[in-house]
LUMDRENNU-182382 format. One record per atom (N, C-alpha, C): chain; residue in one letter; x, y, z; atom name. Coordinates in Angstrom, 3 decimals, padded with zeros to 6 digits. Layout:
N
nukol,selo,u,v,w,rofi
A,A,X,Y,Z,CA
...
***
This chain:
171
nukol,selo,u,v,w,rofi
A,X,000.851,-001.237,-000.036,N
A,X,-000.014,000.003,000.005,CA
A,X,000.945,001.311,-000.016,C
A,X,000.716,002.061,-000.978,N
A,X,001.517,003.300,-001.125,CA
A,X,000.989,004.449,-000.067,C
A,X,001.963,005.160,000.479,N
A,X,001.609,006.239,001.429,CA
A,X,001.970,007.564,000.906,C
A,X,001.672,007.747,-000.399,N
A,X,002.067,009.045,-001.018,CA
A,X,001.384,010.186,-000.363,C
A,X,002.088,011.306,-000.208,N
A,X,001.597,012.517,000.459,CA
A,X,001.104,013.518,-000.631,C
A,X,-000.048,014.025,-000.478,N
A,X,-000.593,014.911,-001.609,CA
A,X,000.124,016.276,-001.631,C
A,X,000.303,016.817,-002.842,N
A,X,000.694,018.106,-003.172,CA
A,X,000.036,019.109,-002.408,C
A,X,000.647,020.089,-001.919,N
A,X,-000.094,021.363,-001.273,CA
A,X,000.628,021.823,-000.045,C
A,X,-000.187,022.616,000.653,N
A,X,000.322,023.254,001.939,CA
A,X,-000.353,022.589,003.132,C
A,X,000.542,022.267,004.069,N
A,X,000.111,021.472,005.338,CA
A,X,000.492,022.249,006.550,C
A,X,-000.400,022.208,007.471,N
A,X,-000.049,022.884,008.869,CA
A,X,-000.067,021.908,009.909,C
A,X,000.918,022.192,010.884,N
A,X,001.072,021.207,012.157,CA
A,X,-000.255,021.335,012.939,C
A,X,-000.627,020.178,013.241,N
A,X,-001.732,019.995,014.245,CA
A,X,-001.166,019.816,015.603,C
A,X,-001.023,020.919,016.409,N
A,X,-000.454,020.800,017.699,CA
A,X,-001.048,019.667,018.645,C
A,X,-002.458,019.646,018.623,N
A,X,-003.048,018.748,019.545,CA
A,X,-002.685,017.232,019.114,C
A,X,-002.398,017.060,017.845,N
A,X,-002.055,015.632,017.388,CA
A,X,-000.483,015.362,017.344,C
A,X,000.340,016.279,017.835,N
A,X,001.753,016.264,017.740,CA
A,X,002.430,016.200,019.159,C
A,X,003.692,015.541,019.188,N
A,X,004.385,015.695,020.432,CA
A,X,005.933,015.786,020.057,C
A,X,006.579,016.516,020.914,N
A,X,008.096,016.497,020.734,CA
A,X,008.589,016.247,022.145,C
A,X,009.388,015.244,022.290,N
A,X,009.869,014.893,023.523,CA
A,X,011.438,014.757,023.536,C
A,X,012.044,014.850,024.729,N
A,X,013.468,014.632,024.952,CA
A,X,013.728,013.694,025.969,C
A,X,014.867,012.964,025.926,N
A,X,015.387,012.131,027.096,CA
A,X,016.840,012.144,027.069,C
A,X,017.343,012.172,028.241,N
A,X,018.717,012.417,028.512,CA
A,X,019.163,011.621,029.851,C
A,X,020.198,010.783,029.590,N
A,X,020.718,010.098,030.789,CA
A,X,021.488,011.057,031.742,C
A,X,021.248,011.086,032.976,N
A,X,021.916,011.929,033.914,CA
A,X,022.546,011.063,035.157,C
A,X,022.943,011.670,036.032,N
A,X,023.467,011.081,037.254,CA
A,X,024.456,009.858,036.836,C
A,X,025.408,010.216,036.069,N
A,X,026.347,009.087,035.710,CA
A,X,025.650,007.955,034.860,C
A,X,024.541,008.235,034.110,N
A,X,023.907,007.205,033.360,CA
A,X,022.927,006.442,034.107,C
A,X,022.681,006.653,035.270,N
A,X,021.832,005.816,036.184,CA
A,X,020.342,006.216,036.087,C
A,X,020.020,007.457,035.732,N
A,X,018.679,007.999,035.727,CA
A,X,018.545,008.547,034.311,C
A,X,017.326,008.344,033.746,N
A,X,016.992,009.017,032.424,CA
A,X,015.892,010.101,032.683,C
A,X,016.108,011.356,032.292,N
A,X,015.185,012.356,032.469,CA
A,X,014.362,012.469,031.185,C
A,X,013.121,012.597,031.303,N
A,X,012.252,012.704,030.175,CA
A,X,011.457,013.895,030.179,C
A,X,011.173,014.541,029.088,N
A,X,010.407,015.701,028.942,CA
A,X,009.523,015.853,027.760,C
A,X,008.526,016.588,027.773,N
A,X,007.745,016.914,026.533,CA
A,X,007.503,018.428,026.349,C
A,X,007.633,018.782,025.152,N
A,X,007.423,020.212,024.823,CA
A,X,005.804,020.219,024.476,C
A,X,005.103,021.214,024.937,N
A,X,003.664,021.253,024.664,CA
A,X,003.507,022.372,023.577,C
A,X,004.304,023.335,023.410,N
A,X,004.074,024.441,022.509,CA
A,X,004.648,024.203,021.189,C
A,X,003.879,023.794,020.194,N
A,X,004.401,023.463,018.906,CA
A,X,003.680,024.282,017.814,C
A,X,004.347,024.786,016.779,N
A,X,003.611,025.262,015.637,CA
A,X,004.487,024.990,014.398,C
A,X,004.047,025.008,013.240,N
A,X,004.734,024.854,012.094,CA
A,X,003.798,024.480,010.798,C
A,X,004.568,024.127,009.653,N
A,X,003.858,023.702,008.666,CA
A,X,004.838,023.570,007.409,C
A,X,004.388,023.199,006.276,N
A,X,005.177,022.887,005.116,CA
A,X,004.495,022.747,003.743,C
A,X,005.248,022.673,002.771,N
A,X,004.601,022.506,001.403,CA
A,X,005.232,021.302,000.808,C
A,X,004.378,020.537,000.170,N
A,X,004.733,019.324,-000.538,CA
A,X,004.638,019.583,-002.105,C
A,X,005.686,019.292,-002.751,N
A,X,005.687,019.626,-004.211,CA
A,X,005.241,018.512,-005.034,C
A,X,005.064,018.519,-006.351,N
A,X,004.456,017.590,-007.119,CA
A,X,005.455,016.368,-007.203,C
A,X,006.744,016.455,-007.021,N
A,X,007.471,015.388,-006.966,CA
A,X,007.659,014.632,-005.644,C
A,X,006.835,015.073,-004.717,N
A,X,006.783,014.450,-003.361,CA
A,X,007.820,015.050,-002.335,C
A,X,008.713,015.811,-002.713,N
A,X,009.613,016.411,-001.835,CA
A,X,008.890,017.535,-001.126,C
A,X,009.449,017.909,000.086,N
A,X,008.783,018.930,000.751,CA
A,X,009.779,019.806,001.644,C
A,X,009.328,021.005,002.086,N
A,X,010.102,021.799,002.892,CA
A,X,009.172,022.490,003.960,C
A,X,009.712,023.066,004.994,N
A,X,008.915,023.689,006.040,CA
A,X,009.708,024.029,007.164,C
A,X,008.943,024.192,008.286,N
A,X,009.572,024.435,009.571,CA
A,X,008.714,024.093,010.758,C
A,X,009.284,023.828,011.821,N
A,X,008.634,023.515,013.113,CA
A,X,009.179,024.508,014.174,C
A,X,008.395,024.994,014.990,N
A,X,008.889,025.899,016.096,CA
A,X,008.403,025.353,017.384,C
A,X,009.280,025.192,018.447,N
A,X,008.999,024.697,019.697,CA
A,X,009.173,025.711,020.656,C
A,X,008.165,025.921,021.556,N
A,X,008.163,026.949,022.612,CA
A,X,009.113,026.369,023.677,C
A,X,010.330,026.973,023.862,N
A,X,011.332,026.515,024.917,CA
A,X,010.803,026.468,026.355,C
A,X,009.793,027.426,026.490,N
A,X,009.326,027.551,027.902,CA
A,X,008.213,026.512,028.118,C
A,X,007.864,025.627,027.177,N
A,X,006.842,024.625,027.276,CA
A,X,007.296,023.244,027.641,C
A,X,008.671,023.086,027.966,N
A,X,009.089,021.783,028.332,CA
A,X,008.666,021.385,029.638,C
A,X,008.066,020.186,029.835,N
A,X,007.520,019.605,031.009,CA
A,X,008.314,018.304,031.342,C
A,X,009.107,018.313,032.408,N
A,X,009.807,017.039,032.822,CA
A,X,009.164,016.501,034.180,C
A,X,007.939,017.035,034.523,N
A,X,007.285,016.654,035.728,CA
A,X,008.119,016.922,036.955,C
A,X,008.922,018.019,036.895,N
A,X,009.706,018.517,037.997,CA
A,X,009.791,020.007,037.858,C
A,X,009.056,020.813,038.575,N
A,X,009.015,022.238,038.293,CA
A,X,010.428,022.875,038.562,C
A,X,011.151,022.477,039.546,N
A,X,012.424,023.024,039.833,CA
A,X,013.432,022.855,038.649,C
A,X,013.444,021.541,038.252,N
A,X,014.327,021.101,037.094,CA
A,X,013.924,021.965,035.893,C
A,X,012.559,022.125,035.434,N
A,X,012.009,022.738,034.384,CA
A,X,012.444,024.313,034.421,C
A,X,012.522,024.740,035.580,N
A,X,012.958,026.086,035.747,CA
A,X,014.439,026.236,035.266,C
A,X,015.241,025.333,035.828,N
A,X,016.602,025.162,035.564,CA
A,X,016.922,025.088,034.136,C
A,X,016.030,024.158,033.340,N
A,X,016.300,023.930,032.014,CA
A,X,015.984,025.228,031.060,C
A,X,014.960,026.039,031.710,N
A,X,014.705,027.302,031.047,CA
A,X,015.729,028.341,031.210,C
A,X,016.688,028.170,032.128,N
A,X,017.650,029.204,032.438,CA
A,X,018.759,029.281,031.491,C
A,X,019.604,030.305,031.579,N
A,X,020.756,030.459,030.763,CA
A,X,021.712,029.307,030.911,C
A,X,021.660,028.335,031.756,N
A,X,022.467,027.210,031.702,CA
A,X,022.152,026.231,030.504,C
A,X,020.834,026.192,030.164,N
A,X,020.393,025.321,029.161,CA
A,X,019.848,026.088,028.000,C
A,X,018.433,026.104,027.946,N
A,X,017.710,026.753,026.670,CA
A,X,017.743,028.290,026.720,C
A,X,017.909,028.959,027.788,N
A,X,018.087,030.329,027.907,CA
A,X,016.832,030.986,027.194,C
A,X,015.677,030.510,027.725,N
A,X,014.319,030.751,027.111,CA
A,X,013.977,032.200,027.120,C
A,X,014.443,033.017,028.079,N
A,X,014.176,034.320,028.142,CA
A,X,014.702,035.084,026.910,C
A,X,015.908,034.843,026.531,N
A,X,016.574,035.397,025.294,CA
A,X,016.283,034.677,023.922,C
A,X,016.016,033.393,024.140,N
A,X,015.756,032.507,022.995,CA
A,X,014.577,031.690,023.177,C
A,X,013.397,032.184,023.066,N
A,X,012.083,031.472,023.430,CA
A,X,011.677,030.382,022.509,C
A,X,012.294,030.155,021.368,N
A,X,011.829,029.188,020.478,CA
A,X,013.171,028.250,019.953,C
A,X,012.753,027.039,019.973,N
A,X,013.725,026.168,019.184,CA
A,X,013.081,025.902,017.793,C
A,X,013.878,025.841,016.815,N
A,X,013.318,025.656,015.455,CA
A,X,013.941,024.717,014.651,C
A,X,013.241,024.016,013.884,N
A,X,013.853,023.047,012.899,CA
A,X,013.317,023.517,011.536,C
A,X,014.238,024.018,010.698,N
A,X,013.858,024.501,009.371,CA
A,X,014.263,023.343,008.408,C
A,X,013.195,022.683,007.790,N
A,X,013.456,021.663,006.855,CA
A,X,013.774,022.143,005.382,C
A,X,015.056,022.002,005.007,N
A,X,015.413,022.512,003.574,CA
A,X,015.044,021.412,002.550,C
A,X,015.034,020.018,002.922,N
A,X,014.685,019.071,001.945,CA
A,X,014.116,017.850,002.790,C
A,X,013.019,017.384,002.208,N
A,X,012.444,016.134,002.791,CA
A,X,012.055,015.272,001.534,C
A,X,012.891,014.158,001.413,N
A,X,012.685,013.441,000.162,CA
A,X,012.245,011.954,000.479,C
A,X,011.225,011.547,-000.126,N
A,X,010.765,010.154,000.098,CA
A,X,011.961,009.185,-000.260,C
A,X,012.193,008.212,000.707,N
A,X,013.243,007.259,000.358,CA
A,X,012.504,006.011,-000.148,C
A,X,011.385,005.724,000.420,N
A,X,010.505,004.600,-000.030,CA
A,X,009.002,004.992,000.402,C
A,X,008.116,004.026,000.437,N
A,X,006.736,004.271,000.730,CA
A,X,006.574,004.831,002.157,C
A,X,007.469,004.349,003.094,N
A,X,007.259,004.795,004.483,CA
A,X,008.394,005.526,005.134,C
A,X,009.460,005.889,004.473,N
A,X,010.478,006.648,005.000,CA
A,X,010.858,007.942,004.243,C
A,X,011.301,008.953,004.868,N
A,X,011.544,010.239,004.209,CA
A,X,012.945,010.580,004.838,C
A,X,013.734,011.018,003.832,N
A,X,015.042,011.587,004.350,CA
A,X,014.930,013.029,004.506,C
A,X,015.266,013.588,005.701,N
A,X,015.045,014.850,006.055,CA
A,X,016.383,015.651,006.353,C
A,X,016.606,016.807,005.765,N
A,X,017.852,017.581,005.950,CA
A,X,017.442,019.076,006.371,C
A,X,018.024,019.555,007.349,N
A,X,017.601,020.915,007.700,CA
A,X,018.505,021.554,008.716,C
A,X,018.069,022.602,009.239,N
A,X,018.765,023.417,010.242,CA
A,X,018.076,023.311,011.671,C
A,X,018.829,022.888,012.634,N
A,X,018.207,023.011,014.075,CA
A,X,018.851,024.134,014.730,C
A,X,017.893,025.019,015.309,N
A,X,018.386,026.294,015.985,CA
A,X,017.944,026.295,017.492,C
A,X,018.872,026.418,018.337,N
A,X,018.629,026.545,019.744,CA
A,X,019.555,027.490,020.403,C
A,X,019.096,028.349,021.349,N
A,X,019.970,029.371,021.894,CA
A,X,020.479,030.449,020.842,C
A,X,019.784,030.539,019.686,N
A,X,020.324,031.354,018.521,CA
A,X,021.531,030.767,017.775,C
A,X,021.732,029.487,018.037,N
A,X,022.840,028.720,017.303,CA
A,X,022.211,027.743,016.324,C
A,X,022.588,027.757,015.156,N
A,X,022.050,026.861,014.036,CA
A,X,023.013,025.847,013.770,C
A,X,022.572,024.532,013.601,N
A,X,023.535,023.532,013.169,CA
A,X,022.745,022.636,012.145,C
A,X,023.409,022.116,011.126,N
A,X,022.753,021.208,010.192,CA
A,X,022.295,019.895,010.938,C
A,X,021.046,019.480,010.553,N
A,X,020.565,018.163,011.254,CA
A,X,020.019,017.380,010.104,C
A,X,020.344,016.075,010.042,N
A,X,019.690,015.283,009.186,CA
A,X,019.052,014.062,009.928,C
A,X,018.013,013.449,009.439,N
A,X,017.316,012.404,010.056,CA
A,X,016.446,011.638,009.097,C
A,X,015.972,010.441,009.545,N
A,X,015.029,009.701,008.703,CA
A,X,013.644,009.732,009.406,C
A,X,012.704,010.149,008.799,N
A,X,011.345,010.248,009.436,CA
A,X,010.482,008.930,008.785,C
A,X,009.573,008.621,009.628,N
A,X,008.684,007.382,009.112,CA
A,X,007.306,007.979,008.888,C
A,X,006.789,007.627,007.806,N
A,X,005.394,008.089,007.480,CA
A,X,004.428,006.979,008.147,C
A,X,003.571,007.484,009.094,N
A,X,002.702,006.508,009.762,CA
A,X,001.371,006.729,009.313,C
A,X,001.006,007.890,008.767,N
A,X,-000.295,008.167,008.289,CA
A,X,-000.260,009.153,007.006,C
A,X,-000.984,008.741,006.002,N
A,X,-001.007,009.605,004.838,CA
A,X,-002.426,009.543,004.117,C
A,X,-003.194,010.519,004.293,N
A,X,-004.516,010.593,003.722,CA
A,X,-004.634,012.006,003.110,C
A,X,-005.779,012.209,002.493,N
A,X,-006.163,013.471,001.953,CA
A,X,-006.210,014.486,002.968,C
A,X,-006.607,014.086,004.265,N
A,X,-006.785,014.972,005.339,CA
A,X,-005.712,015.218,006.268,C
A,X,-004.777,014.173,006.457,N
A,X,-003.731,014.267,007.546,CA
A,X,-002.462,013.400,007.071,C
A,X,-001.304,013.874,007.622,N
A,X,-000.018,013.291,007.391,CA
A,X,000.609,013.277,008.773,C
A,X,001.169,012.076,009.242,N
A,X,001.775,012.015,010.339,CA
A,X,003.119,011.324,010.099,C
A,X,004.226,012.029,010.701,N
A,X,005.601,011.509,010.571,CA
A,X,006.170,011.495,011.983,C
A,X,006.981,010.249,012.210,N
A,X,007.565,010.147,013.453,CA
A,X,009.095,010.154,013.172,C
A,X,009.930,010.591,014.153,N
A,X,011.342,010.494,013.930,CA
A,X,011.982,010.523,015.339,C
A,X,013.315,009.938,015.416,N
A,X,014.055,010.014,016.546,CA
A,X,015.561,010.322,016.131,C
A,X,016.147,011.269,016.808,N
A,X,017.498,011.638,016.557,CA
A,X,018.205,011.994,017.817,C
A,X,019.513,012.119,017.602,N
A,X,020.333,012.741,018.880,CA
A,X,020.866,014.003,018.638,C
A,X,021.088,014.845,019.639,N
A,X,021.646,016.037,019.605,CA
A,X,022.685,016.311,020.659,C
A,X,023.861,016.717,020.207,N
A,X,024.965,017.107,021.155,CA
A,X,024.671,018.504,021.727,C
A,X,024.292,018.597,022.944,N
A,X,023.914,019.729,023.634,CA
A,X,025.087,020.824,023.521,C
A,X,026.331,020.374,023.565,N
A,X,027.475,021.314,023.638,CA
A,X,027.520,022.089,022.252,C
A,X,027.080,021.474,021.179,N
A,X,026.991,022.276,020.059,CA
A,X,026.218,023.463,019.923,C
A,X,025.265,023.511,020.967,N
A,X,024.396,024.697,021.198,CA
A,X,024.623,025.437,022.442,C
A,X,025.835,025.342,023.046,N
A,X,026.257,026.014,024.161,CA
A,X,025.327,025.656,025.337,C
A,X,025.110,024.415,025.406,N
A,X,024.303,023.880,026.632,CA
A,X,025.099,022.843,027.284,C
A,X,026.412,023.249,027.640,N
A,X,027.297,022.261,028.194,CA
A,X,027.410,022.232,029.649,C
A,X,026.357,022.864,030.296,N
A,X,026.365,022.868,031.800,CA
A,X,026.344,021.347,032.328,C
A,X,027.210,021.087,033.237,N
A,X,027.436,019.718,033.656,CA
A,X,028.070,019.676,034.965,C
A,X,027.194,019.596,036.016,N
A,X,027.648,019.634,037.430,CA
A,X,028.185,018.295,037.896,C
A,X,029.292,018.224,038.249,N
A,X,030.005,016.911,038.755,CA
A,X,030.061,015.749,037.788,C
A,X,029.991,016.088,036.453,N
A,X,029.840,015.091,035.479,CA
A,X,028.442,014.332,035.411,C
A,X,027.468,014.897,035.981,N
A,X,026.197,014.347,036.121,CA
A,X,025.465,014.208,034.725,C
A,X,025.636,015.174,033.823,N
A,X,024.967,015.224,032.508,CA
A,X,025.999,015.173,031.415,C
A,X,026.116,013.968,030.754,N
A,X,026.868,013.840,029.699,CA
A,X,026.239,013.341,028.367,C
A,X,026.910,013.376,027.320,N
A,X,026.520,012.671,026.204,CA
A,X,025.444,013.376,025.349,C
A,X,024.770,012.694,024.441,N
A,X,023.819,013.332,023.540,CA
A,X,022.341,013.130,024.142,C
A,X,021.517,014.092,023.719,N
A,X,020.197,014.125,024.123,CA
A,X,019.407,013.528,022.971,C
A,X,018.463,012.540,023.332,N
A,X,017.531,011.923,022.200,CA
A,X,016.361,012.812,022.174,C
A,X,016.104,013.215,020.901,N
A,X,014.782,013.889,020.560,CA
A,X,013.842,012.891,019.763,C
A,X,012.628,012.850,020.312,N
A,X,011.614,012.118,019.565,CA
A,X,010.458,012.984,019.282,C
A,X,009.934,012.752,017.999,N
A,X,008.877,013.656,017.532,CA
A,X,007.806,012.844,016.726,C
A,X,006.580,013.143,017.061,N
A,X,005.406,012.564,016.258,CA
A,X,004.752,013.807,015.847,C
A,X,004.674,014.184,014.506,N
A,X,004.102,015.322,014.099,CA
A,X,003.064,015.030,012.996,C
A,X,001.832,015.617,013.360,N
A,X,000.620,015.399,012.478,CA
A,X,000.257,016.725,011.743,C
A,X,000.163,016.706,010.484,N
A,X,-000.002,017.821,009.776,CA
A,X,-001.421,017.530,009.055,C
A,X,-002.153,018.688,008.912,N
A,X,-003.465,018.749,008.297,CA
A,X,-003.358,019.776,007.149,C
A,X,-004.290,019.548,006.201,N
A,X,-004.429,020.484,005.146,CA
A,X,-004.553,021.953,005.634,C
A,X,-003.775,022.883,005.116,N
A,X,-003.925,024.137,005.456,CA
A,X,-005.129,024.736,004.880,C
A,X,-005.885,025.498,005.589,N
A,X,-007.080,026.287,005.184,CA
A,X,-006.626,027.520,004.555,C
A,X,-007.270,027.841,003.466,N
A,X,-006.747,029.055,002.660,CA
A,X,-007.468,030.376,003.380,C
***
């Protein structure tokens, strides 16, 4: 069964989408998980099936189920949300690799620092009304000046997971 995505403009459905992060801390013994609740975005699918667009994440919307930790993550040690309230992923190219996977290349921006980011997204839904993509990739925090690390407790890469549902844009 082919999962081709129709040509046109699509907008992110925030209620049907999630972006989460997980990171091992405390010398790898504890995994902290969080979810961003503030999401916006959209994109354009061309006649050849390729796409471009962008996703914006409200840095202050991260919820790790620990208010003190969330406040620290919003601080200048990490997201510096006061000066950089959004994390963005600008998709420069999204090219179907086969019926269910899409090769995505773009720019990830956090704290005002942009870095290239490539990933493989999986098409889990494609209808005339909605498209859902899932992806998981890792990010090196230090590339975005988020190197805060007390007593070696926070090391290594952060894993980002996303399930993004897009609906037809209304004109």
